[in-house]
PyMOL CGO cylinders between C-alpha atoms (Angstrom):
from pymol import cmd
from pymol.cgo import CYLINDER

trace = [
    CYLINDER, 35.53, 15.44, 28.88, 33.18, 12.53, 29.59, 0.3, 1, 1, 1, 1, 1, 1,
    CYLINDER, 33.18, 12.53, 29.59, 32.31, 13.99, 32.98, 0.3, 1, 1, 1, 1, 1, 1,
    CYLINDER, 32.31, 13.99, 32.98, 31.49, 17.33, 31.34, 0.3, 1, 1, 1, 1, 1, 1,
    CYLINDER, 31.49, 17.33, 31.34, 29.10, 15.60, 28.96, 0.3, 1, 1, 1, 1, 1, 1,
    CYLINDER, 29.10, 15.60, 28.96, 27.49, 13.70, 31.85, 0.3, 1, 1, 1, 1, 1, 1,
    CYLINDER, 27.49, 13.70, 31.85, 27.09, 16.90, 33.88, 0.3, 1, 1, 1, 1, 1, 1,
    CYLINDER, 27.09, 16.90, 33.88, 25.57, 18.63, 30.86, 0.3, 1, 1, 1, 1, 1, 1,
    CYLINDER, 25.57, 18.63, 30.86, 23.04, 15.83, 30.36, 0.3, 1, 1, 1, 1, 1, 1,
    CYLINDER, 23.04, 15.83, 30.36, 22.17, 15.81, 34.07, 0.3, 1, 1, 1, 1, 1, 1,
    CYLINDER, 22.17, 15.81, 34.07, 21.45, 19.55, 33.95, 0.3, 1, 1, 1, 1, 1, 1,
    CYLINDER, 21.45, 19.55, 33.95, 19.11, 19.31, 30.96, 0.3, 1, 1, 1, 1, 1, 1,
    CYLINDER, 19.11, 19.31, 30.96, 15.46, 20.17, 31.71, 0.3, 1, 1, 1, 1, 1, 1,
    CYLINDER, 15.46, 20.17, 31.71, 13.18, 17.21, 32.25, 0.3, 1, 1, 1, 1, 1, 1,
    CYLINDER, 13.18, 17.21, 32.25, 10.87, 18.16, 29.41, 0.3, 1, 1, 1, 1, 1, 1,
    CYLINDER, 10.87, 18.16, 29.41, 13.84, 18.25, 27.02, 0.3, 1, 1, 1, 1, 1, 1,
    CYLINDER, 13.84, 18.25, 27.02, 14.82, 14.71, 27.98, 0.3, 1, 1, 1, 1, 1, 1,
    CYLINDER, 14.82, 14.71, 27.98, 11.19, 13.65, 27.55, 0.3, 1, 1, 1, 1, 1, 1,
    CYLINDER, 11.19, 13.65, 27.55, 11.19, 15.23, 24.10, 0.3, 1, 1, 1, 1, 1, 1,
    CYLINDER, 11.19, 15.23, 24.10, 14.36, 13.35, 23.13, 0.3, 1, 1, 1, 1, 1, 1,
    CYLINDER, 14.36, 13.35, 23.13, 12.85, 10.11, 24.44, 0.3, 1, 1, 1, 1, 1, 1,
    CYLINDER, 12.85, 10.11, 24.44, 9.65, 10.61, 22.42, 0.3, 1, 1, 1, 1, 1, 1,
    CYLINDER, 9.65, 10.61, 22.42, 11.63, 11.42, 19.29, 0.3, 1, 1, 1, 1, 1, 1,
    CYLINDER, 11.63, 11.42, 19.29, 13.70, 8.27, 19.76, 0.3, 1, 1, 1, 1, 1, 1,
    CYLINDER, 13.70, 8.27, 19.76, 10.54, 6.17, 20.18, 0.3, 1, 1, 1, 1, 1, 1,
    CYLINDER, 10.54, 6.17, 20.18, 8.96, 7.72, 17.07, 0.3, 1, 1, 1, 1, 1, 1,
    CYLINDER, 8.96, 7.72, 17.07, 12.17, 7.16, 15.06, 0.3, 1, 1, 1, 1, 1, 1,
    CYLINDER, 12.17, 7.16, 15.06, 12.42, 3.50, 16.08, 0.3, 1, 1, 1, 1, 1, 1,
    CYLINDER, 12.42, 3.50, 16.08, 8.73, 2.97, 15.34, 0.3, 1, 1, 1, 1, 1, 1,
    CYLINDER, 8.73, 2.97, 15.34, 9.10, 4.61, 11.91, 0.3, 1, 1, 1, 1, 1, 1,
    CYLINDER, 9.10, 4.61, 11.91, 12.11, 2.44, 11.06, 0.3, 1, 1, 1, 1, 1, 1,
    CYLINDER, 12.11, 2.44, 11.06, 10.26, -0.74, 12.04, 0.3, 1, 1, 1, 1, 1, 1,
    CYLINDER, 10.26, -0.74, 12.04, 7.14, 0.25, 10.09, 0.3, 1, 1, 1, 1, 1, 1,
    CYLINDER, 7.14, 0.25, 10.09, 9.23, 1.26, 7.08, 0.3, 1, 1, 1, 1, 1, 1,
    CYLINDER, 9.23, 1.26, 7.08, 10.99, -2.09, 7.10, 0.3, 1, 1, 1, 1, 1, 1,
    CYLINDER, 10.99, -2.09, 7.10, 7.68, -3.94, 7.41, 0.3, 1, 1, 1, 1, 1, 1,
    CYLINDER, 7.68, -3.94, 7.41, 6.19, -1.98, 4.50, 0.3, 1, 1, 1, 1, 1, 1,
    CYLINDER, 6.19, -1.98, 4.50, 9.25, -2.57, 2.31, 0.3, 1, 1, 1, 1, 1, 1,
    CYLINDER, 9.25, -2.57, 2.31, 8.98, -6.32, 2.85, 0.3, 1, 1, 1, 1, 1, 1,
    CYLINDER, 8.98, -6.32, 2.85, 5.23, -6.61, 2.26, 0.3, 1, 1, 1, 1, 1, 1,
    CYLINDER, 5.23, -6.61, 2.26, 4.12, -9.07, -0.37, 0.3, 1, 1, 1, 1, 1, 1,
    CYLINDER, 4.12, -9.07, -0.37, 1.92, -7.30, -2.90, 0.3, 1, 1, 1, 1, 1, 1,
    CYLINDER, 1.92, -7.30, -2.90, -0.19, -10.44, -3.26, 0.3, 1, 1, 1, 1, 1, 1,
    CYLINDER, -0.19, -10.44, -3.26, -0.56, -11.11, 0.47, 0.3, 1, 1, 1, 1, 1, 1,
    CYLINDER, -0.56, -11.11, 0.47, -3.21, -9.53, 2.67, 0.3, 1, 1, 1, 1, 1, 1,
    CYLINDER, -3.21, -9.53, 2.67, -1.60, -7.18, 5.26, 0.3, 1, 1, 1, 1, 1, 1,
    CYLINDER, -1.60, -7.18, 5.26, -2.67, -7.37, 8.89, 0.3, 1, 1, 1, 1, 1, 1,
    CYLINDER, -2.67, -7.37, 8.89, -5.04, -4.82, 10.42, 0.3, 1, 1, 1, 1, 1, 1,
    CYLINDER, -5.04, -4.82, 10.42, -2.18, -2.82, 11.96, 0.3, 1, 1, 1, 1, 1, 1,
    CYLINDER, -2.18, -2.82, 11.96, -0.39, -2.33, 8.65, 0.3, 1, 1, 1, 1, 1, 1,
    CYLINDER, -0.39, -2.33, 8.65, -3.68, -1.50, 6.92, 0.3, 1, 1, 1, 1, 1, 1,
    CYLINDER, -3.68, -1.50, 6.92, -4.25, 1.25, 9.49, 0.3, 1, 1, 1, 1, 1, 1,
    CYLINDER, -4.25, 1.25, 9.49, -0.73, 2.66, 9.04, 0.3, 1, 1, 1, 1, 1, 1,
    CYLINDER, -0.73, 2.66, 9.04, -0.93, 2.61, 5.23, 0.3, 1, 1, 1, 1, 1, 1,
    CYLINDER, -0.93, 2.61, 5.23, -4.41, 4.17, 5.26, 0.3, 1, 1, 1, 1, 1, 1,
    CYLINDER, -4.41, 4.17, 5.26, -3.27, 6.94, 7.61, 0.3, 1, 1, 1, 1, 1, 1,
    CYLINDER, -3.27, 6.94, 7.61, -0.23, 7.77, 5.46, 0.3, 1, 1, 1, 1, 1, 1,
    CYLINDER, -0.23, 7.77, 5.46, -2.38, 7.70, 2.32, 0.3, 1, 1, 1, 1, 1, 1,
    CYLINDER, -2.38, 7.70, 2.32, -4.86, 10.06, 3.97, 0.3, 1, 1, 1, 1, 1, 1,
    CYLINDER, -4.86, 10.06, 3.97, -2.06, 12.49, 4.84, 0.3, 1, 1, 1, 1, 1, 1,
    CYLINDER, -2.06, 12.49, 4.84, -0.69, 12.29, 1.29, 0.3, 1, 1, 1, 1, 1, 1,
    CYLINDER, -0.69, 12.29, 1.29, -4.06, 13.18, -0.20, 0.3, 1, 1, 1, 1, 1, 1,
    CYLINDER, -4.06, 13.18, -0.20, -4.67, 15.92, 2.37, 0.3, 1, 1, 1, 1, 1, 1,
    CYLINDER, -4.67, 15.92, 2.37, -1.36, 17.70, 1.73, 0.3, 1, 1, 1, 1, 1, 1,
    CYLINDER, -1.36, 17.70, 1.73, -1.58, 17.11, -2.03, 0.3, 1, 1, 1, 1, 1, 1,
    CYLINDER, -1.58, 17.11, -2.03, -4.93, 18.88, -2.08, 0.3, 1, 1, 1, 1, 1, 1,
    CYLINDER, -4.93, 18.88, -2.08, -3.30, 22.02, -0.69, 0.3, 1, 1, 1, 1, 1, 1,
    CYLINDER, -3.30, 22.02, -0.69, 0.22, 22.18, -2.17, 0.3, 1, 1, 1, 1, 1, 1,
    CYLINDER, 0.22, 22.18, -2.17, -0.14, 20.09, -5.31, 0.3, 1, 1, 1, 1, 1, 1,
    CYLINDER, -0.14, 20.09, -5.31, 3.11, 18.85, -6.79, 0.3, 1, 1, 1, 1, 1, 1,
    CYLINDER, 3.11, 18.85, -6.79, 5.11, 19.77, -3.68, 0.3, 1, 1, 1, 1, 1, 1,
    CYLINDER, 5.11, 19.77, -3.68, 3.37, 17.21, -1.49, 0.3, 1, 1, 1, 1, 1, 1,
    CYLINDER, 3.37, 17.21, -1.49, 6.35, 14.83, -1.54, 0.3, 1, 1, 1, 1, 1, 1,
    CYLINDER, 6.35, 14.83, -1.54, 8.43, 17.39, 0.33, 0.3, 1, 1, 1, 1, 1, 1,
    CYLINDER, 8.43, 17.39, 0.33, 5.78, 18.57, 2.77, 0.3, 1, 1, 1, 1, 1, 1,
    CYLINDER, 5.78, 18.57, 2.77, 3.89, 15.39, 3.66, 0.3, 1, 1, 1, 1, 1, 1,
    CYLINDER, 3.89, 15.39, 3.66, 6.70, 13.61, 5.59, 0.3, 1, 1, 1, 1, 1, 1,
    CYLINDER, 6.70, 13.61, 5.59, 7.31, 16.76, 7.64, 0.3, 1, 1, 1, 1, 1, 1,
    CYLINDER, 7.31, 16.76, 7.64, 3.62, 17.32, 8.34, 0.3, 1, 1, 1, 1, 1, 1,
    CYLINDER, 3.62, 17.32, 8.34, 3.18, 13.65, 9.28, 0.3, 1, 1, 1, 1, 1, 1,
    CYLINDER, 3.18, 13.65, 9.28, 6.19, 13.69, 11.61, 0.3, 1, 1, 1, 1, 1, 1,
    CYLINDER, 6.19, 13.69, 11.61, 4.99, 16.92, 13.22, 0.3, 1, 1, 1, 1, 1, 1,
    CYLINDER, 4.99, 16.92, 13.22, 1.51, 15.48, 13.74, 0.3, 1, 1, 1, 1, 1, 1,
    CYLINDER, 1.51, 15.48, 13.74, 2.81, 12.31, 15.42, 0.3, 1, 1, 1, 1, 1, 1,
    CYLINDER, 2.81, 12.31, 15.42, 5.29, 14.18, 17.64, 0.3, 1, 1, 1, 1, 1, 1,
    CYLINDER, 5.29, 14.18, 17.64, 2.85, 16.89, 18.73, 0.3, 1, 1, 1, 1, 1, 1,
    CYLINDER, 2.85, 16.89, 18.73, 0.04, 14.45, 19.50, 0.3, 1, 1, 1, 1, 1, 1,
    CYLINDER, 0.04, 14.45, 19.50, 2.23, 12.06, 21.49, 0.3, 1, 1, 1, 1, 1, 1,
    CYLINDER, 2.23, 12.06, 21.49, 3.77, 15.00, 23.36, 0.3, 1, 1, 1, 1, 1, 1,
    CYLINDER, 3.77, 15.00, 23.36, 0.32, 16.38, 24.15, 0.3, 1, 1, 1, 1, 1, 1,
    CYLINDER, 0.32, 16.38, 24.15, -0.99, 13.10, 25.57, 0.3, 1, 1, 1, 1, 1, 1,
    CYLINDER, -0.99, 13.10, 25.57, 2.25, 12.05, 27.29, 0.3, 1, 1, 1, 1, 1, 1,
    CYLINDER, 2.25, 12.05, 27.29, 0.98, 13.51, 30.56, 0.3, 1, 1, 1, 1, 1, 1,
    CYLINDER, 0.98, 13.51, 30.56, -1.44, 10.59, 30.82, 0.3, 1, 1, 1, 1, 1, 1,
    CYLINDER, -1.44, 10.59, 30.82, 1.48, 8.24, 31.51, 0.3, 1, 1, 1, 1, 1, 1,
    CYLINDER, 1.48, 8.24, 31.51, 3.05, 10.67, 34.01, 0.3, 1, 1, 1, 1, 1, 1,
    CYLINDER, 3.05, 10.67, 34.01, 5.60, 12.12, 31.58, 0.3, 1, 1, 1, 1, 1, 1,
    CYLINDER, 5.60, 12.12, 31.58, 6.47, 15.80, 31.58, 0.3, 1, 1, 1, 1, 1, 1,
    CYLINDER, 6.47, 15.80, 31.58, 4.61, 16.89, 28.44, 0.3, 1, 1, 1, 1, 1, 1,
    CYLINDER, 4.61, 16.89, 28.44, 7.10, 18.85, 26.27, 0.3, 1, 1, 1, 1, 1, 1,
    CYLINDER, 7.10, 18.85, 26.27, 4.41, 20.93, 24.57, 0.3, 1, 1, 1, 1, 1, 1,
    CYLINDER, 4.41, 20.93, 24.57, 3.46, 22.70, 27.79, 0.3, 1, 1, 1, 1, 1, 1,
    CYLINDER, 3.46, 22.70, 27.79, 6.79, 24.57, 27.58, 0.3, 1, 1, 1, 1, 1, 1,
    CYLINDER, 6.79, 24.57, 27.58, 7.35, 27.51, 25.25, 0.3, 1, 1, 1, 1, 1, 1,
    CYLINDER, 7.35, 27.51, 25.25, 10.87, 26.32, 24.37, 0.3, 1, 1, 1, 1, 1, 1,
    CYLINDER, 10.87, 26.32, 24.37, 9.31, 23.33, 22.58, 0.3, 1, 1, 1, 1, 1, 1,
    CYLINDER, 9.31, 23.33, 22.58, 6.29, 25.08, 21.09, 0.3, 1, 1, 1, 1, 1, 1,
    CYLINDER, 6.29, 25.08, 21.09, 8.41, 27.91, 19.69, 0.3, 1, 1, 1, 1, 1, 1,
    CYLINDER, 8.41, 27.91, 19.69, 10.81, 25.34, 18.24, 0.3, 1, 1, 1, 1, 1, 1,
    CYLINDER, 10.81, 25.34, 18.24, 7.87, 23.70, 16.49, 0.3, 1, 1, 1, 1, 1, 1,
    CYLINDER, 7.87, 23.70, 16.49, 6.49, 26.99, 15.18, 0.3, 1, 1, 1, 1, 1, 1,
    CYLINDER, 6.49, 26.99, 15.18, 9.92, 28.09, 13.93, 0.3, 1, 1, 1, 1, 1, 1,
    CYLINDER, 9.92, 28.09, 13.93, 10.27, 24.73, 12.19, 0.3, 1, 1, 1, 1, 1, 1,
    CYLINDER, 10.27, 24.73, 12.19, 6.85, 25.23, 10.61, 0.3, 1, 1, 1, 1, 1, 1,
    CYLINDER, 6.85, 25.23, 10.61, 7.90, 28.74, 9.47, 0.3, 1, 1, 1, 1, 1, 1,
    CYLINDER, 7.90, 28.74, 9.47, 11.06, 27.38, 7.83, 0.3, 1, 1, 1, 1, 1, 1,
    CYLINDER, 11.06, 27.38, 7.83, 9.12, 24.57, 6.16, 0.3, 1, 1, 1, 1, 1, 1,
    CYLINDER, 9.12, 24.57, 6.16, 6.68, 27.11, 4.72, 0.3, 1, 1, 1, 1, 1, 1,
    CYLINDER, 6.68, 27.11, 4.72, 9.51, 29.26, 3.34, 0.3, 1, 1, 1, 1, 1, 1,
    CYLINDER, 9.51, 29.26, 3.34, 11.34, 26.27, 1.86, 0.3, 1, 1, 1, 1, 1, 1,
    CYLINDER, 11.34, 26.27, 1.86, 8.12, 25.09, 0.22, 0.3, 1, 1, 1, 1, 1, 1,
    CYLINDER, 8.12, 25.09, 0.22, 7.73, 28.51, -1.37, 0.3, 1, 1, 1, 1, 1, 1,
    CYLINDER, 7.73, 28.51, -1.37, 11.34, 28.46, -2.55, 0.3, 1, 1, 1, 1, 1, 1,
    CYLINDER, 11.34, 28.46, -2.55, 10.97, 24.97, -4.05, 0.3, 1, 1, 1, 1, 1, 1,
    CYLINDER, 10.97, 24.97, -4.05, 7.85, 26.08, -5.91, 0.3, 1, 1, 1, 1, 1, 1,
    CYLINDER, 7.85, 26.08, -5.91, 8.85, 29.57, -7.03, 0.3, 1, 1, 1, 1, 1, 1,
    CYLINDER, 8.85, 29.57, -7.03, 12.63, 29.68, -6.63, 0.3, 1, 1, 1, 1, 1, 1,
    CYLINDER, 12.63, 29.68, -6.63, 13.92, 33.19, -5.82, 0.3, 1, 1, 1, 1, 1, 1,
    CYLINDER, 13.92, 33.19, -5.82, 10.59, 34.74, -6.89, 0.3, 1, 1, 1, 1, 1, 1,
    CYLINDER, 10.59, 34.74, -6.89, 9.22, 33.50, -3.58, 0.3, 1, 1, 1, 1, 1, 1,
    CYLINDER, 9.22, 33.50, -3.58, 11.15, 36.12, -1.61, 0.3, 1, 1, 1, 1, 1, 1,
    CYLINDER, 11.15, 36.12, -1.61, 9.79, 38.91, -3.78, 0.3, 1, 1, 1, 1, 1, 1,
    CYLINDER, 9.79, 38.91, -3.78, 6.36, 38.27, -2.31, 0.3, 1, 1, 1, 1, 1, 1,
    CYLINDER, 6.36, 38.27, -2.31, 7.13, 40.59, 0.62, 0.3, 1, 1, 1, 1, 1, 1,
    CYLINDER, 7.13, 40.59, 0.62, 7.02, 43.51, -1.81, 0.3, 1, 1, 1, 1, 1, 1,
    CYLINDER, 7.02, 43.51, -1.81, 3.51, 42.71, -3.06, 0.3, 1, 1, 1, 1, 1, 1,
    CYLINDER, 3.51, 42.71, -3.06, 1.14, 44.25, -3.88, 0.3, 1, 1, 1, 1, 1, 1,
    CYLINDER, 1.14, 44.25, -3.88, 3.27, 47.41, -3.47, 0.3, 1, 1, 1, 1, 1, 1,
    CYLINDER, 3.27, 47.41, -3.47, 6.88, 47.88, -2.26, 0.3, 1, 1, 1, 1, 1, 1,
    CYLINDER, 6.88, 47.88, -2.26, 5.90, 50.09, 0.70, 0.3, 1, 1, 1, 1, 1, 1,
    CYLINDER, 5.90, 50.09, 0.70, 3.97, 47.11, 2.12, 0.3, 1, 1, 1, 1, 1, 1,
    CYLINDER, 3.97, 47.11, 2.12, 7.30, 45.46, 3.02, 0.3, 1, 1, 1, 1, 1, 1,
    CYLINDER, 7.30, 45.46, 3.02, 7.15, 46.16, 6.81, 0.3, 1, 1, 1, 1, 1, 1,
    CYLINDER, 7.15, 46.16, 6.81, 3.59, 44.84, 7.12, 0.3, 1, 1, 1, 1, 1, 1,
    CYLINDER, 3.59, 44.84, 7.12, 4.36, 41.81, 4.99, 0.3, 1, 1, 1, 1, 1, 1,
    CYLINDER, 4.36, 41.81, 4.99, 7.38, 40.98, 7.14, 0.3, 1, 1, 1, 1, 1, 1,
    CYLINDER, 7.38, 40.98, 7.14, 5.27, 41.25, 10.28, 0.3, 1, 1, 1, 1, 1, 1,
    CYLINDER, 5.27, 41.25, 10.28, 2.62, 38.99, 8.75, 0.3, 1, 1, 1, 1, 1, 1,
    CYLINDER, 2.62, 38.99, 8.75, 5.33, 36.41, 8.02, 0.3, 1, 1, 1, 1, 1, 1,
    CYLINDER, 5.33, 36.41, 8.02, 6.61, 36.41, 11.61, 0.3, 1, 1, 1, 1, 1, 1,
    CYLINDER, 6.61, 36.41, 11.61, 3.39, 36.64, 13.63, 0.3, 1, 1, 1, 1, 1, 1,
    CYLINDER, 3.39, 36.64, 13.63, 2.30, 33.03, 12.84, 0.3, 1, 1, 1, 1, 1, 1,
    CYLINDER, 2.30, 33.03, 12.84, 5.42, 31.84, 14.71, 0.3, 1, 1, 1, 1, 1, 1,
    CYLINDER, 5.42, 31.84, 14.71, 4.21, 33.57, 17.86, 0.3, 1, 1, 1, 1, 1, 1,
    CYLINDER, 4.21, 33.57, 17.86, 0.53, 32.69, 17.49, 0.3, 1, 1, 1, 1, 1, 1,
    CYLINDER, 0.53, 32.69, 17.49, 1.12, 29.00, 16.74, 0.3, 1, 1, 1, 1, 1, 1,
    CYLINDER, 1.12, 29.00, 16.74, 3.58, 28.61, 19.62, 0.3, 1, 1, 1, 1, 1, 1,
    CYLINDER, 3.58, 28.61, 19.62, 1.42, 30.39, 22.20, 0.3, 1, 1, 1, 1, 1, 1,
    CYLINDER, 1.42, 30.39, 22.20, -1.77, 28.64, 21.08, 0.3, 1, 1, 1, 1, 1, 1,
    CYLINDER, -1.77, 28.64, 21.08, -0.25, 25.20, 21.55, 0.3, 1, 1, 1, 1, 1, 1,
    CYLINDER, -0.25, 25.20, 21.55, 1.49, 26.15, 24.79, 0.3, 1, 1, 1, 1, 1, 1,
    CYLINDER, 1.49, 26.15, 24.79, -1.60, 27.81, 26.27, 0.3, 1, 1, 1, 1, 1, 1,
    CYLINDER, -1.60, 27.81, 26.27, -3.94, 24.91, 25.63, 0.3, 1, 1, 1, 1, 1, 1,
    CYLINDER, -3.94, 24.91, 25.63, -1.63, 22.17, 26.88, 0.3, 1, 1, 1, 1, 1, 1,
    CYLINDER, -1.63, 22.17, 26.88, -0.25, 24.13, 29.86, 0.3, 1, 1, 1, 1, 1, 1,
    CYLINDER, -0.25, 24.13, 29.86, -3.70, 25.21, 31.01, 0.3, 1, 1, 1, 1, 1, 1,
    CYLINDER, -3.70, 25.21, 31.01, -4.96, 21.62, 30.97, 0.3, 1, 1, 1, 1, 1, 1,
    CYLINDER, -4.96, 21.62, 30.97, -1.92, 20.43, 32.92, 0.3, 1, 1, 1, 1, 1, 1,
    CYLINDER, -1.92, 20.43, 32.92, -2.42, 23.26, 35.44, 0.3, 1, 1, 1, 1, 1, 1,
    CYLINDER, -2.42, 23.26, 35.44, -6.07, 22.41, 36.02, 0.3, 1, 1, 1, 1, 1, 1,
    CYLINDER, -6.07, 22.41, 36.02, -5.26, 18.72, 36.54, 0.3, 1, 1, 1, 1, 1, 1,
    CYLINDER, -5.26, 18.72, 36.54, -2.46, 19.64, 38.97, 0.3, 1, 1, 1, 1, 1, 1,
    CYLINDER, -2.46, 19.64, 38.97, -4.84, 21.85, 40.96, 0.3, 1, 1, 1, 1, 1, 1,
    CYLINDER, -4.84, 21.85, 40.96, -7.39, 19.02, 41.15, 0.3, 1, 1, 1, 1, 1, 1,
    CYLINDER, -7.39, 19.02, 41.15, -4.85, 16.44, 42.29, 0.3, 1, 1, 1, 1, 1, 1,
    CYLINDER, -4.85, 16.44, 42.29, -3.21, 18.68, 44.88, 0.3, 1, 1, 1, 1, 1, 1,
    CYLINDER, -3.21, 18.68, 44.88, -6.50, 20.22, 45.97, 0.3, 1, 1, 1, 1, 1, 1,
    CYLINDER, -6.50, 20.22, 45.97, -8.01, 16.90, 47.01, 0.3, 1, 1, 1, 1, 1, 1,
    CYLINDER, -8.01, 16.90, 47.01, -4.77, 15.61, 48.52, 0.3, 1, 1, 1, 1, 1, 1,
    CYLINDER, -4.77, 15.61, 48.52, -4.49, 18.73, 50.71, 0.3, 1, 1, 1, 1, 1, 1,
    CYLINDER, -4.49, 18.73, 50.71, -7.92, 18.23, 52.31, 0.3, 1, 1, 1, 1, 1, 1,
    CYLINDER, -7.92, 18.23, 52.31, -7.48, 16.74, 55.77, 0.3, 1, 1, 1, 1, 1, 1,
    CYLINDER, -7.48, 16.74, 55.77, -10.24, 14.15, 55.46, 0.3, 1, 1, 1, 1, 1, 1,
    CYLINDER, -10.24, 14.15, 55.46, -9.52, 10.40, 55.33, 0.3, 1, 1, 1, 1, 1, 1,
    CYLINDER, -9.52, 10.40, 55.33, -9.64, 8.92, 51.83, 0.3, 1, 1, 1, 1, 1, 1,
    CYLINDER, -9.64, 8.92, 51.83, -10.81, 12.23, 50.26, 0.3, 1, 1, 1, 1, 1, 1,
    CYLINDER, -10.81, 12.23, 50.26, -7.72, 12.19, 48.05, 0.3, 1, 1, 1, 1, 1, 1,
    CYLINDER, -7.72, 12.19, 48.05, -9.08, 9.13, 46.26, 0.3, 1, 1, 1, 1, 1, 1,
    CYLINDER, -9.08, 9.13, 46.26, -11.95, 11.24, 44.94, 0.3, 1, 1, 1, 1, 1, 1,
    CYLINDER, -11.95, 11.24, 44.94, -9.51, 12.74, 42.44, 0.3, 1, 1, 1, 1, 1, 1,
    CYLINDER, -9.51, 12.74, 42.44, -9.05, 9.26, 40.97, 0.3, 1, 1, 1, 1, 1, 1,
    CYLINDER, -9.05, 9.26, 40.97, -12.74, 9.26, 40.07, 0.3, 1, 1, 1, 1, 1, 1,
    CYLINDER, -12.74, 9.26, 40.07, -12.79, 12.81, 38.68, 0.3, 1, 1, 1, 1, 1, 1,
    CYLINDER, -12.79, 12.81, 38.68, -9.52, 13.14, 36.80, 0.3, 1, 1, 1, 1, 1, 1,
    CYLINDER, -9.52, 13.14, 36.80, -10.03, 10.41, 34.12, 0.3, 1, 1, 1, 1, 1, 1,
    CYLINDER, -10.03, 10.41, 34.12, -12.73, 12.54, 32.48, 0.3, 1, 1, 1, 1, 1, 1,
    CYLINDER, -12.73, 12.54, 32.48, -10.47, 15.61, 32.75, 0.3, 1, 1, 1, 1, 1, 1,
    CYLINDER, -10.47, 15.61, 32.75, -7.59, 13.68, 31.20, 0.3, 1, 1, 1, 1, 1, 1,
    CYLINDER, -7.59, 13.68, 31.20, -9.87, 12.65, 28.35, 0.3, 1, 1, 1, 1, 1, 1,
    CYLINDER, -9.87, 12.65, 28.35, -10.83, 16.27, 27.73, 0.3, 1, 1, 1, 1, 1, 1,
    CYLINDER, -10.83, 16.27, 27.73, -7.58, 18.16, 28.32, 0.3, 1, 1, 1, 1, 1, 1,
    CYLINDER, -7.58, 18.16, 28.32, -4.97, 15.59, 27.29, 0.3, 1, 1, 1, 1, 1, 1,
    CYLINDER, -4.97, 15.59, 27.29, -6.64, 13.56, 24.53, 0.3, 1, 1, 1, 1, 1, 1,
    CYLINDER, -6.64, 13.56, 24.53, -9.36, 15.84, 23.11, 0.3, 1, 1, 1, 1, 1, 1,
    CYLINDER, -9.36, 15.84, 23.11, -7.45, 19.12, 23.36, 0.3, 1, 1, 1, 1, 1, 1,
    CYLINDER, -7.45, 19.12, 23.36, -4.24, 17.35, 22.39, 0.3, 1, 1, 1, 1, 1, 1,
    CYLINDER, -4.24, 17.35, 22.39, -5.82, 16.02, 19.20, 0.3, 1, 1, 1, 1, 1, 1,
    CYLINDER, -5.82, 16.02, 19.20, -7.40, 19.38, 18.35, 0.3, 1, 1, 1, 1, 1, 1,
    CYLINDER, -7.40, 19.38, 18.35, -4.11, 21.25, 18.81, 0.3, 1, 1, 1, 1, 1, 1,
    CYLINDER, -4.11, 21.25, 18.81, -2.31, 18.66, 16.68, 0.3, 1, 1, 1, 1, 1, 1,
    CYLINDER, -2.31, 18.66, 16.68, -4.81, 19.20, 13.88, 0.3, 1, 1, 1, 1, 1, 1,
    CYLINDER, -4.81, 19.20, 13.88, -4.52, 22.97, 14.24, 0.3, 1, 1, 1, 1, 1, 1,
    CYLINDER, -4.52, 22.97, 14.24, -0.72, 23.21, 14.03, 0.3, 1, 1, 1, 1, 1, 1,
    CYLINDER, -0.72, 23.21, 14.03, -0.50, 20.76, 11.11, 0.3, 1, 1, 1, 1, 1, 1,
    CYLINDER, -0.50, 20.76, 11.11, -3.39, 22.37, 9.25, 0.3, 1, 1, 1, 1, 1, 1,
    CYLINDER, -3.39, 22.37, 9.25, -1.95, 25.88, 9.69, 0.3, 1, 1, 1, 1, 1, 1,
    CYLINDER, -1.95, 25.88, 9.69, 1.47, 24.73, 8.48, 0.3, 1, 1, 1, 1, 1, 1,
    CYLINDER, 1.47, 24.73, 8.48, -0.02, 23.17, 5.36, 0.3, 1, 1, 1, 1, 1, 1,
    CYLINDER, -0.02, 23.17, 5.36, -2.28, 26.16, 4.67, 0.3, 1, 1, 1, 1, 1, 1,
    CYLINDER, -2.28, 26.16, 4.67, 0.55, 28.67, 5.10, 0.3, 1, 1, 1, 1, 1, 1,
    CYLINDER, 0.55, 28.67, 5.10, 2.69, 26.56, 2.78, 0.3, 1, 1, 1, 1, 1, 1,
    CYLINDER, 2.69, 26.56, 2.78, -0.08, 26.44, 0.18, 0.3, 1, 1, 1, 1, 1, 1,
    CYLINDER, -0.08, 26.44, 0.18, -0.09, 30.25, 0.08, 0.3, 1, 1, 1, 1, 1, 1,
    CYLINDER, -0.09, 30.25, 0.08, 3.55, 30.20, -1.06, 0.3, 1, 1, 1, 1, 1, 1,
    CYLINDER, 3.55, 30.20, -1.06, 3.03, 27.69, -3.86, 0.3, 1, 1, 1, 1, 1, 1,
    CYLINDER, 3.03, 27.69, -3.86, 2.89, 28.73, -7.50, 0.3, 1, 1, 1, 1, 1, 1,
    CYLINDER, 2.89, 28.73, -7.50, -0.56, 28.19, -9.00, 0.3, 1, 1, 1, 1, 1, 1,
    CYLINDER, -0.56, 28.19, -9.00, 0.90, 26.02, -11.75, 0.3, 1, 1, 1, 1, 1, 1,
    CYLINDER, 0.90, 26.02, -11.75, 2.08, 23.52, -9.10, 0.3, 1, 1, 1, 1, 1, 1,
    CYLINDER, 2.08, 23.52, -9.10, -1.47, 23.05, -7.88, 0.3, 1, 1, 1, 1, 1, 1,
    CYLINDER, -1.47, 23.05, -7.88, -2.42, 21.35, -11.12, 0.3, 1, 1, 1, 1, 1, 1,
    CYLINDER, -2.42, 21.35, -11.12, -1.84, 17.68, -10.35, 0.3, 1, 1, 1, 1, 1, 1,
    CYLINDER, -1.84, 17.68, -10.35, -1.78, 15.30, -13.26, 0.3, 1, 1, 1, 1, 1, 1,
]
cmd.load_cgo(trace, "trace")
């Protein structure tokens, strides 16, 4: 039994193990930060790190609240977790990790999760009336409405995959291209060129795609929310 488990783990794709590692790191970090926040003295001045964390969480709270109103307590933790995971996965290639988001298995998992979050948000806000939305404005619109519900899964997954995978491919071509040239020390030229490419493809594109997937999730969720829930006291 133990050997079967070991063999199963050994046969897991590298990007899946990287994803599990990143999730473990994020979980440990969140637990530590949560403990630190819970023990803060209201009268004491927090350090710069804690100020940054609290400000970032407060910014996310206000951002999500502006879109989904009273349902922000459900959606914000998910949106925040998704943002942290996607961004760290996108930039993990900088430290020679196998970026999980350049594989469709991961990006489709994220987009399916976003789809489920959107539907649950609608159910929390409107109860069973939420599912009647596929018959609006007229019942014969059902097939088109169902397609419109599913297509964001595909578009979000392929958008994230395409941007991260294309950047990784270009960097691989640059590294291997210079290393294959039979000229002494020419391979070191890639060391001078690739930092700028890493900044653009890994960090810049990684940040943009993180903002896109989180923003789309929140916007799609806001479309399922009852108008009465948007009125925040």
